[in-house]
C-alpha positions in Angstrom: -94.0 -74.3 -5.6 -95.7 -73.3 -7.9 -96.5 -69.4 -8.0 -99.4 -68.6 -6.0 -102.3 -67.9 -8.5 -100.6 -69.2 -11.2 -102.2 -71.7 -13.5 -101.2 -73.2 -16.9 -104.6 -72.0 -18.3 -103.6 -68.5 -16.8 -100.3 -68.3 -18.3 -101.5 -69.8 -21.6 -103.9 -67.1 -21.7 -101.6 -64.3 -20.7 -99.1 -65.8 -23.4 -102.0 -65.3 -26.2 -103.1 -61.7 -24.9 -98.9 -61.2 -25.2 -98.7 -62.3 -28.9 -101.6 -60.1 -30.0 -100.1 -57.2 -28.4 -96.7 -57.8 -29.9 -96.3 -60.5 -31.9 -96.4 -64.4 -31.6 -92.6 -64.4 -32.8 -92.1 -62.7 -29.5 -93.7 -64.7 -26.8 -91.2 -65.8 -24.7 -91.3 -67.8 -21.5 -88.6 -64.3 -19.9 -91.5 -62.2 -21.6 -94.1 -63.7 -19.9 -92.6 -63.7 -16.3 -92.0 -59.9 -16.6 -95.7 -59.6 -17.1 -96.2 -61.6 -14.2 -93.4 -60.6 -12.0 -91.7 -63.8 -11.6 -88.5 -65.8 -12.4 -88.4 -67.7 -16.0 -88.2 -70.9 -13.2 -91.8 -69.9 -11.6 -93.4 -70.6 -15.1 -91.8 -74.0 -15.5 -94.3 -75.6 -13.0 -96.9 -74.9 -15.9 -95.4 -75.1 -19.4 -92.2 -77.2 -20.2 -90.1 -74.9 -22.5 -91.3 -72.6 -24.9 -92.2 -74.8 -27.7 -94.6 -76.3 -25.1 -96.0 -72.6 -24.3 -96.4 -71.8 -27.9 -98.3 -75.3 -29.1 -100.6 -74.2 -26.4 -101.3 -71.0 -27.3 -101.8 -72.7 -31.0 -104.2 -74.9 -29.5 -105.6 -72.4 -27.4 -106.4 -70.2 -30.3 -107.3 -73.0 -33.0 -110.0 -74.0 -30.3 -111.5 -70.0 -29.9 -111.4 -69.9 -33.6 -113.6 -72.7 -34.5 -115.6 -71.8 -32.0 -116.4 -68.8 -33.5 -116.6 -70.3 -37.0 -119.1 -73.0 -35.5 -121.0 -70.3 -34.2 -121.2 -68.8 -37.7 -122.2 -71.4 -39.9 -124.8 -73.2 -37.7 -127.9 -73.8 -39.7 -126.4 -72.8 -42.8 -125.3 -74.8 -45.9 -123.6 -74.3 -49.5 -122.7 -70.7 -49.9 -124.4 -69.3 -47.0 -122.1 -71.5 -44.9 -119.0 -70.7 -46.9 -119.5 -66.9 -46.4 -120.1 -67.2 -42.9 -117.5 -69.6 -42.5 -114.8 -66.9 -44.2 -116.4 -63.7 -42.2 -115.8 -65.8 -38.8 -112.3 -66.7 -40.0 -111.2 -63.2 -41.3 -112.6 -61.2 -37.9 -110.7 -63.5 -35.7 -107.6 -63.0 -37.9 -107.8 -59.2 -37.9 -109.0 -59.1 -34.2 -106.1 -61.2 -32.7 -103.2 -61.4 -35.0 -100.9 -63.2 -32.5 -103.6 -65.5 -31.7 -103.9 -66.3 -35.5 -100.6 -66.3 -36.3 -99.8 -69.0 -33.5 -102.8 -71.1 -35.2 -100.6 -71.1 -38.2 -97.7 -73.0 -37.2 -97.5 -76.7 -37.5 -98.0 -79.0 -34.4 -96.9 -82.8 -34.3 -99.3 -84.9 -35.7 -99.5 -86.6 -32.6 -101.1 -83.4 -30.4 -103.0 -82.7 -33.8 -104.8 -86.1 -33.2 -105.6 -85.8 -29.5 -106.8 -82.6 -30.0 -110.5 -81.6 -29.5 -110.6 -78.2 -31.1 -108.4 -79.5 -34.4 -110.6 -82.6 -34.8 -113.4 -80.0 -34.8 -111.9 -78.0 -37.1 -111.5 -80.7 -39.3 -115.2 -82.0 -38.9 -116.5 -78.6 -39.4 -114.6 -77.6 -42.4 -115.2 -81.3 -44.0 -118.7 -81.2 -43.3 -119.4 -78.0 -45.2 -117.4 -79.1 -48.3 -119.1 -82.3 -48.3 -122.4 -80.2 -49.0 -120.9 -79.5 -52.1 -120.4 -83.1 -52.8 -116.5 -83.7 -52.5 -115.2 -86.7 -51.0 -111.4 -87.6 -51.0 -109.3 -86.7 -52.1 -111.2 -83.6 -53.3 -112.2 -82.7 -50.1 -108.2 -82.2 -49.0 -107.2 -79.9 -52.2 -110.6 -77.9 -51.2 -109.3 -77.6 -48.0 -106.2 -76.2 -48.9 -107.6 -73.9 -51.5 -109.6 -72.3 -48.7 -106.8 -71.7 -46.5 -104.6 -70.6 -48.8 -106.9 -68.1 -49.5 -108.0 -66.9 -46.3 -104.9 -66.9 -44.8 -103.1 -65.2 -47.9 -106.1 -62.2 -47.8 -106.0 -61.9 -44.0 -101.9 -61.8 -44.1 -101.9 -58.8 -46.9 -104.7 -57.1 -45.3 -103.5 -56.9 -41.7 -100.2 -55.4 -43.2 -101.6 -52.8 -45.4 -100.8 -54.6 -48.5 -104.1 -53.9 -50.5 -103.1 -50.2 -52.1 -105.8 -50.1 -54.9 -108.5 -47.6 -54.6 -111.0 -50.8 -54.6 -112.9 -51.8 -51.3 -111.5 -54.1 -49.2 -114.7 -55.7 -48.2 -116.0 -55.8 -51.6 -113.0 -57.6 -53.0 -113.2 -60.3 -50.0 -117.1 -61.0 -51.4 -116.0 -61.4 -54.3 -113.2 -63.8 -53.7 -115.8 -65.8 -51.4 -118.0 -65.9 -54.6 -115.4 -66.9 -56.9 -114.6 -69.7 -54.3 -118.1 -71.0 -54.1 -118.4 -71.3 -58.0 -115.1 -73.1 -57.8 -116.6 -75.7 -55.2 -119.6 -76.4 -57.3 -117.5 -77.1 -60.1 -114.9 -78.8 -58.7 -112.7 -80.8 -61.1 -113.3 -84.0 -59.4 -110.6 -86.7 -59.7 -111.5 -89.8 -61.0 -109.9 -93.2 -59.8 -107.7 -94.9 -61.9 -108.6 -98.3 -63.8 -106.3 -101.2 -64.7 -105.1 -99.9 -68.7 -106.9 -96.6 -68.3 -104.9 -94.1 -70.0 -107.3 -91.1 -69.5 -107.6 -91.3 -65.6 -107.1 -88.1 -63.1 -108.3 -84.9 -62.7 -111.7 -84.5 -64.8 -114.2 -81.7 -65.0 -117.7 -83.1 -63.6 -120.8 -82.6 -65.8 
């Protein structure tokens, strides 16, 4: 029988809180069971196994993150939207390190396709980038650039990796400015034509 007071939502949120407190890699069914004062078996009514628990934490965190980003970018476009998007992303990553780490874990494509949070993430991110006139495959390339820049910066900042006296916020603002310039002058990919030897990336005019 399910333990009184325990629900799947409560279990997953507790796991997310545990991730923030001790690190996502330290979230286990046993650790969560100790948190609730129950045996491990009591939690298997709510989650199938550790992988299921961690995926649920990742989806929860992804939903929280995109909610904050959506609120930040609402009514903005271009550089203002990019700066708001970046700021919300960084704030969440630094405020919820364990939850954020969960969002970086790989989720099965079938689950990703069925997740409203992940679909919304794609919609908001692509919508912001389309304002720069980007379409596929440039859209995917730009998403990868933003994600790697934001993630790399946040990961280094969280571990105290920036040792120079330059203000970290000032460097962040400069990085966002540089991304805006890069997006405005994106080297768009031109479709190949039969016999065309010059097809491939080119700089737009």
